[in-house]
N, C-alpha and C positions, 0 to 999 in steps of 0.2 A: 247751556247745559249740551253735553256731547250726544250726538246720534249713533254712536256706533264705537266699539272697540277695537283694536287689532286685534284681530287674531292670530295670525301667521303671515310669514312673507313667503311667498312662493317663488321658488325658482323654475322656469320652465326650461328644459333639457332634453336630449336625446336618452339618455339613460336615467333614471330619477334614482336607482338603487346605488348605483356607482357615484355619483357626483353626490348623494347623501353620504356614502362612503368616505369621501374625497374631506365634507368637510366635519365629519366622525375624528379623523385624522388630525384636522387642525383645531376643532373646538373641542372635543370628548363629544361626550354623550352617546345614545343608545341609536339604531336605525331601526325604523319599525315601518311593516308593511314592503307591498311587494306589487310589482306589475307597473301602473301608468301613476300611481301615487304614493310617495315613499315621506315619511316624516323623520327629522330627527330630532329628538328629545335630547335639550342642552341640561348639561347638571343643574344648571340653577332654577331650571322650570319651563325657559323659554323653549320656542321651536323652531325649528324652519320647517318648510316642505318642497318638495320636488316633483313636479309633473311632466310628465310624456307629453313632448310637443311634436310632433312629426314634421316635418319641414323646418326644423329648428336655424334658423341663422343667427350666429352669436353676434352680438354688440360689436361695434367697431370702438376702438378707443386709441388715442384720443381723435374724434372725425368731426370736425364743425360739419359737416354738412350732413351727417347720420347721428341719431339719436345713442347713449350708451345705454338707455333704460333705466338704468339704476347700479349701484353698486353697492357693497359691505365695507364697511369699516372696522377691521380687526384690531384693538389694542392689544400689544404685546409690550414685554419688559426689556427685550432686546430685538432690535431690529435685524442682526445679522444671525443671530440664533435662528430665528424665526423665518428668515429668507432663505437660510439653508433646508428646513425644514418642509416648506409649503412647495419650495423647486424638485425636492425629494420626490414628493407625495404627486407630483406631476403639474404643479402650477408653471405659467412663464410668466417671465417678467414683461410689463409695458411701458412702466416709466419707473424704473430705478436703480438708472444711473447716477442721477445726482444723491450722493452721500451726505452731502449737508442737509438734507430737507430729512421732517420729525415722522415721514410716510413714505412710504415705495406702495407701486401700483405693480399688480398683477393679473393676469387671468386664472380662471380655474381652468379644470378639463373641458369645460362644455366653453369656455372662452368668454364665462360673465366676467366684467371686472371687480377688483377688492383692493382694499389697502390694508395693508401692513403700519400700522400707525404706533410709533411709540410717543405719544401725546402726555 
């Protein structure tokens, strides 16, 4: 028997509303809340949350001596189209040069790694 259920994944960041808007533009959904805690309610009922973290230091990727902390895998039907869209929204490539793979790695505007996956 499980002890708990997963409530929500929370991303620490310097500007919760701005990062929630980035992911709303990528995933859809509505941004709710102000200040130190903002929720992104996704169309399918799931959610992501964003929390202000003073002194936030983004994870390094790849960095064998540092923790990447976590990353999101986002499934897409067309890697090239999705890449163009996330770059226009402010993402930056971390590992997107190998076009033979079924995934590409980017950083969101706060520096969290995420993958676009055509898996």
